[in-house]
VEXTORKE-904034 format. One record per residue: z, x, y of N, C-alpha, C, CB in turn. Coordinates in pm, whole numbers, padded with zeros to 5 digits, always signed. Each point is the difference from the previous one (the first is absolute). Glycine has a CB too. Layout:
REM residues N
ZXYZXYZXYZXY...
END
This chain:
REM residues 191
+00000+00085-00117+00000-00085+00117+00000+00090+00124+00122-00187-00125-00212+00160+00218-00012+00078+00123+00104-00045+00103-00245+00032-00045+00265+00055+00143+00100-00027+00103-00036-00126+00079+00048+00245+00016-00175-00265+00015-00041-00120+00074+00026-00126-00080-00174+00134+00117+00157-00126-00248+00027-00117-00084+00150-00032-00001-00200+00056-00143+00283+00048+00142+00144-00021+00003+00039-00066+00132+00037+00199-00151-00096-00152+00262+00031-00060+00130-00043-00146+00007-00024+00225+00104-00091-00256-00159-00045-00140+00003+00089-00087-00089-00237+00076+00044+00289-00017-00152+00089-00074-00088+00136-00027+00068-00115+00104-00199+00164-00004+00274+00130-00014+00067-00007-00092+00121+00058+00227-00079-00170-00231+00144-00013-00086+00117-00007+00080+00128+00122-00177-00122-00138+00104+00233-00015+00062+00131+00135+00043+00056-00203-00138+00041+00193+00195+00079+00119+00040+00074+00063-00126+00056-00096+00229+00058+00186-00286-00135+00052-00132+00033+00146+00009+00045-00158-00103-00165+00231-00008+00157+00136-00008+00050+00094+00099-00070-00042-00240+00053+00032+00253-00182+00086+00092-00074-00024+00144+00043+00001-00159-00194-00127+00200+00207-00032+00136+00040+00047+00028+00142-00197-00003-00154+00180-00093+00243+00046+00018+00138+00152+00014+00006-00198-00132+00080+00267+00047-00156+00146+00006-00002+00047+00133-00058+00011-00252-00023-00071+00297-00084+00037+00129-00061-00028+00115+00096-00048-00093-00228-00067+00089+00291-00035+00104+00097+00101+00003+00116-00244-00024-00062+00282-00093+00111+00096-00009+00110+00136+00054-00043-00123-00200+00090+00169+00167-00209+00129+00049-00048+00000+00151-00020+00038-00221-00111-00149+00274+00061-00010+00145-00015+00002+00068+00136-00131-00029-00214+00063-00030+00311+00002+00056+00135+00140-00004+00060-00237-00072+00032+00313-00033-00059+00137-00008+00048+00087+00111-00059-00026-00247+00026+00000+00281-00150+00078+00107-00064-00035+00137+00055+00012-00140-00205-00133+00157+00257-00043+00130+00049+00051+00026+00142-00203-00016-00144+00230-00087+00222+00042+00017+00140+00129+00083+00013-00109-00218+00051+00216+00192-00129+00118+00086+00014-00027+00147-00033+00138-00198-00057-00224+00223-00038-00035+00139-00033-00070+00067+00118-00018-00061-00244-00067-00011+00312-00069+00056+00117+00100+00033+00111-00207-00130-00060+00304+00042+00083+00101+00026+00102+00085+00121-00038+00005-00244+00059+00022+00258-00189+00079+00113-00047-00074+00132+00027+00104-00146-00177-00232+00148+00151-00080+00121+00026-00007+00026+00151-00135-00041-00211+00118-00063+00290-00007+00016+00144+00133+00050+00057-00171-00181+00009+00282+00140-00065+00131+00044+00048+00018+00150-00016+00093-00224-00059-00159+00284-00038+00011+00145-00021-00047+00079+00121-00032-00038-00244-00059-00018+00320-00049+00069+00120+00114+00027+00097-00224-00109-00028+00317+00016+00038+00109+00012+00096+00128+00058-00062-00098-00192+00123+00129+00152-00246+00126+00045-00059-00008+00141-00056+00050-00235-00052-00168+00283+00019-00014+00134-00057-00074+00094+00094+00002-00101-00227+00006+00076+00354-00070+00084+00097+00057+00141-00001-00047-00201+00143-00040+00298-00138+00043+00139+00005+00021+00040+00145-00125+00054-00215+00243-00002+00244+00033+00037+00137+00024+00151+00006+00102-00229+00044-00111+00284+00078+00029+00142+00019+00145+00027-00035-00175+00017+00181+00198+00098-00242+00135+00037-00036+00017+00151+00008+00018-00202-00148+00106+00245+00163+00031+00142+00005+00141+00018-00055-00153+00038+00199+00189+00086-00225+00128+00030-00065+00119-00026+00091-00118+00171-00137+00227-00214+00075+00128-00005+00070+00054+00142+00007+00047-00239-00080+00004+00276+00196+00063+00130+00018+00147-00026+00028-00215+00109+00088+00302-00089-00190+00140-00037+00018+00070+00076+00113+00004-00052-00242-00050+00173+00274+00063+00078+00106-00018-00067+00136-00039+00208-00133-00063-00292+00147-00030-00062+00129+00050-00144+00010-00198+00147+00015+00252-00201-00123+00040-00141+00000+00112-00032+00098-00070-00009-00235+00166+00100+00248+00116-00030+00085-00030+00016+00149+00145+00072-00186-00254-00008+00220-00032+00022+00142-00076-00122+00053-00008+00252-00034+00062-00318+00138-00063-00121+00055-00074+00026+00132+00178-00133-00110-00188+00258+00153-00076+00041+00119+00057-00056+00130-00200+00013-00144+00323-00062+00143+00056-00057+00123+00025+00109+00105+00107-00183-00136-00081+00303+00091+00026+00108+00099-00127+00043+00072+00190+00078-00141-00308-00112+00088-00126+00032+00066-00060-00122+00069-00041+00179-00170+00113-00291+00167-00041-00122+00067-00137-00049-00051+00131+00072+00202-00147-00077-00337-00123-00047-00062+00023-00138-00062-00072+00238-00046-00032-00321+00047+00009-00129-00067-00003+00024-00151-00113-00119+00195+00137+00013-00271+00002+00011-00146-00136+00045-00054+00176-00179-00009-00285+00120+00060-00134+00039-00049-00036+00142+00043-00070-00241+00010+00107+00280+00112-00025+00138+00044+00081+00099-00082-00048-00084+00232+00169+00049-00268+00085+00086-00081-00059+00017-00140+00202-00075+00131-00247-00037-00190-00061+00008-00132-00126+00086+00003+00092-00227-00055-00173+00214+00159-00121+00081+00012+00034+00148+00017-00120-00197+00101+00222+00229-00021+00041+00139+00020+00050+00061-00131+00059-00052+00239+00018-00025-00315+00049+00048-00131-00116+00022-00096+00216-00122+00036-00312+00030-00032-00118+00011-00087-00081+00123+00037-00006-00251-00027-00015+00274+00157-00075+00118+00045+00068+00129-00043-00085-00132+00194+00219+00133-00192+00075+00121-00030+00012+00027-00150+00124-00035+00210-00123-00068-00293+00035+00020-00140-00114-00021-00100+00224-00069+00066-00333+00009-00023-00109-00031-00094-00123+00083+00035+00088-00235-00033-00145+00306-00065-00121+00079+00028-00118-00090+00040+00079+00173-00163-00159-00124+00256-00120-00072+00043-00114+00040-00093+00079-00008+00244-00148-00093-00297-00111+00025-00092-00129+00018+00078+00114-00133-00180-00139+00042+00275-00122+00008+00080+00020-00071+00133-00139+00010-00210+00053+00025+00303-00003-00066+00130-00144-00044+00024+00195+00139+00092-00214-00269-00070-00135-00052+00019-00050+00033+00140+00045-00186-00164-00173+00160+00186-00059+00028+00132+00060-00090+00108-00212+00070-00114+00265-00185+00075+00063-00090+00097+00146+00038+00026-00154-00182-00076+00205+00284+00004+00136+00046+00023+00103-00062-00094-00063+00033+00233+00018-00115-00329+00093-00060-00096+00040+00104-00104-00104-00229+00036+00235+00245-00053+00053+00100-00092+00027-00065-00135+00102+00129+00192-00147-00063-00299+00030-00044-00135+00107+00093-00055-00234-00094-00035+00345+00036-00008+00113+00076-00052-00003+00002-00152+00136-00060+00204-00073+00163-00262+00015+00007-00145+00093-00112-00045-00038+00251+00001+00003-00317-00109+00083-00112-00044+00095+00040-00113-00183-00154+00067+00164+00271-00126+00086+00039-00113+00067+00135+00019-00149-00133-00146+00138+00194+00263+00064+00129+00029+00072-00008+00133-00176+00122-00131+00277-00036+00145+00073+00012+00126+00044+00145+00014+00078-00243-00009-00050+00282+00134+00053+00134+00022+00146+00005-00047-00156+00035+00197+00194+00081-00247+00140+00021-00036+00077+00026+00129-00061+00094-00230+00138-00191+00275+00069+00005+00129+00142+00056-00012-00137-00194+00074+00170+00256-00186+00135+00054-00020+00026+00111+00102-00008-00058-00247+00114+00043+00324+00039+00100+00099-00080-00002+00128+00069+00135-00188-00154-00232+00209-00081-00010+00121+00053-00114+00085-00205+00092-00118+00239-00064+00242+00048-00103+00092-00119-00076+00057+00204+00138+00057-00191-00271-00058-00109-00086+00050+00013-00023+00149-00013-00112-00223-00098+00116+00292-00012-00046+00137-00144-00045+00019+00184+00157+00084-00211-00256+00001-00136-00049+00020-00094+00112+00045+00093-00225+00058-00208+00231-00121-00099+00100+00034+00010+00128-00081+00001-00094+00225+00095+00101-00318+00013+00120-00083-00124+00014-00089+00253-00021+00002-00302+00140-00015-00112+00028-00088+00054+00067-00126-00161+00024+00197+00196-00104-00295+00060+00051-00123-00096+00090-00075+00140-00205-00014-00268+00181+00025-00099+00082-00070+00006+00144+00048-00147-00200-00028+00188+00224+00153+00013+00137+00051+00128+00067-00049-00131-00068+00202+00229-00011-00244+00128+00054-00046-00002+00024-00151+00118-00119+00188-00171+00023-00263-00003+00013-00145-00129-00061-00055+00252-00007-00010-00304+00066-00094-00116-00056-00071+00044-00060-00132-00152+00167+00110+00281-00167-00135+00053-00049-00126-00004-00153-00001+00149+00204-00022-00221-00260-00073-00006-00146-00014+00062-00038-00134-00209-00015+00145+00251-00108-00153+00057-00054-00122-00050-00143-00018+00207+00148+00022-00188-00201-00141-00043-00137-00028+00095-00103+00058-00108+00082-00208+00075-00206+00186+00082-00111+00050+00107-00034-00105-00195-00092+00137+00305+00163-00132+00106-00022-00098+00092-00114+00040-00011+00240-00059+00010-00278+00184+00093-00101+00050-00065-00133+00033+00134+00185+00088-00262-00200-00115-00068-00125+00027-00098+00011+00116+00198-00120-00088-00244+00005+00136-00102-00004+00104+00041-00092+00114-00173+00047-00173+00113-00022+00286+00008-00090+00116-00137-00066+00010+00176+00143+00124-00178-00274-00104-00126-00073+00006-00027-00049+00141+00029-00070-00240-00155+00070+00277-00042-00051+00129+00005-00153-00004-00149+00204+00042+00233-00263+00040+00016-00146-00001-00063-00065+00123+00211+00030-00129-00306+00038+00191-00062-00057+00120-00090-00118-00033+00011+00224+00106-00075-00225-00223-00087-00111-00036+00066-00094-00100-00196+00147+00042+00256-00093-00147+00067-00081-00102+00148+00038-00003-00214-00020-00138+00302-00077+00146+00143+00028-00005+00044+00041-00140+00036-00164+00186-00092+00099-00288+00037+00030-00137-00117-00034-00092+00244-00043+00051-00271+00130-00146-00101-00025-00103+00057+00041-00134-00190+00036+00165+00116-00061-00271+00043+00042-00133+00013+00152-00003-00112-00201-00105+00024+00269+00173+00000+00146+00003+00125+00053+00069-00250-00002+00001+00295-00062+00105+00111+00052+00079+00137-00041-00054-00150-00005+00195+00154-00083-00293+00129-00039-00055+00065+00119-00068-00080-00237-00032+00205+00259+00062+00073+00115-00055+00044-00033-00142+00078+00069+00231-00132+00005-00326+00034-00019-00141+00093+00111-00044-00220-00114-00043+00335+00077-00008+00090+00100-00055-00035+00022-00146+00184-00064+00161-00127+00165-00222-00030+00027-00140+00048-00113-00090+00017+00245+00047+00093-00313-00009+00048-00113-00079-00102-00114+00003+00238+00065+00049-00296-00091+00067-00103-00104+00010-00120+00034-00087+00075-00052+00233-00115+00178-00232-00116+00043-00078+00026-00019-00149-00060+00165+00179+00180-00129-00225+00035-00018-00141+00000-00148-00035+00137+00211+00004-00077-00293+00082+00005-00143-00025-00141-00060-00006+00224-00010+00114-00309+00048-00018-00136-00054+00003-00079+00043-00123+00007+00004+00250+00012+00119-00297-00073+00044-00119+00047-00076-00124-00029+00227+00104+00158-00258-00112+00051-00078-00113-00059-00141+00002+00214+00135+00000-00215-00196+00117-00057-00135+00013-00149+00000-00034+00171-00054+00177-00245+00153-00126-00144+00007-00028-00025+00021-00149-00040+00092+00231+00120-00008-00294-00018+00025-00142+00030-00126-00081+00060+00241+00034+00045-00313+00005+00037-00122-00071-00112-00103+00010+00242+00044+00046-00289-00069+00076-00104-00101+00017-00134+00046-00057+00118-00081+00205-00146+00209-00196-00125+00050-00055-00004-00009-00151-00018+00151+00194+00129-00119-00260+00001-00002-00146+00007-00141-00055+00110+00222+00002-00053-00314+00073+00014-00137-00049-00111-00092+00049+00243+00037-00006-00338+00016+00080-00104-00086+00057-00079-00073-00109-00016+00155+00195-00019-00085-00302-00076-00063-00108+00078-00110-00067-00120+00212-00036+00248-00186+00009+00085-00100-00064+00020-00119+00092+00116+00180-00132-00087-00152+00259+00024-00108+00096-00124-00087+00018+00168+00143+00116-00284-00080-00104-00121-00079+00021-00032-00083-00123-00087+00174+00159+00112-00120-00279-00024-00078-00122+00090-00121-00005-00069+00208-00120+00197-00189+00155+00094-00113-00001-00041-00103+00104+00185+00152-00076-00226-00107+00195-00041-00094+00103-00125-00078-00041+00099+00151+00172-00193-00084-00235-00122-00069-00044+00034-00105-00104-00136+00205+00047+00218-00167-00145+00039-00097-00104+00076-00117+00061+00009+00185-00169+00080-00158+00261+00076-00107+00066-00093-00091+00079+00201+00150+00013-00294-00091+00063-00093-00080+00081-00091-00085-00087+00008+00175+00177-00053-00120-00288-00086-00076-00091+00078-00117-00058-00133+00207-00056+00259-00181+00018+00084-00106-00055+00021-00111+00104+00114+00168-00150-00083-00131+00273+00021-00098+00106-00129-00077+00028+00179+00145+00101-00292-00072-00098-00129-00064+00027-00034-00103-00108-00077+00207+00117+00095-00172-00246-00029-00094-00107+00094-00120+00005-00085+00189-00140+00211-00165+00172+00097-00109+00009-00040-00095+00113+00183+00149-00090-00221-00093+00205-00041-00086+00112-00127-00077-00033+00107+00161+00160-00204-00095-00222-00124-00068-00038+00027-00112-00100-00129+00212+00040+00217-00184-00134+00035-00100-00100+00063-00122+00066+00032+00181-00171+00065-00158+00262+00064-00113+00068-00098-00074+00090+00217+00123-00008-00305-00051+00072-00101-00063+00086-00093-00089-00082+00012+00197+00158-00053-00145-00275-00090-00079-00085+00069-00125-00053-00120+00210-00064+00245-00197+00024+00076-00115-00050+00015-00104+00111+00124+00148-00165-00090-00099+00286+00017-00090+00113-00130-00077+00028+00174+00157+00097-00287-00088-00091-00127-00066+00027-00043-00089-00115-00064+00192+00142+00099-00156-00263-00035-00082-00116+00066-00137+00012-00023+00207-00144+00152-00207+00181+00071-00127+00009-00034-00078+00127+00183+00102-00132-00205-00029+00241-00025-00070+00127-00143-00054+00011+00170+00148+00106-00268-00076-00157-00139-00037+00024-00075-00043-00126+00003+00159+00190+00069-00181-00297-00071-00046-00121-00031-00147+00015+00116+00172-00144-00226-00216+00084-00041-00140+00018+00066-00083-00106-00220+00067+00099
END
């Protein structure tokens, strides 16, 4: 039997096909919103290393605002990777200068004092000028990571079992509903 013969046997695009198509489209809409939400919740933002030696200094003695103080600390403690033709500075996101024994003041050129760099052992500072919080900027402790891996392993290993149980349950409910619907119509609309 050819495909066209099967289609002619099943019938045209009628009420049942339209209803099924509409219900399938309704199920796809939440998935589309979920994918679209990733644009905002998982946005990648600029970040640089935390320098614990500079955390306690609030720049009040130099009469700087909070943003000016943060920029001065960033200039002093984070290596510059590149400077664009427009003057925008790109900072290293995974390295910082070793500030041990170096006194901070605005305008200090740490690169002239030391070339010793180290990794980000204490975490990162995130640029919050565009996004206040994203999945990327959420601070995860090692306990959270262990907990999340246990949860992911549990759900990942049981996914096949869970989906099989759900399918069997849904089939059982569907047959029960169809059976009751048929009995109801048999008694109500029989001649």
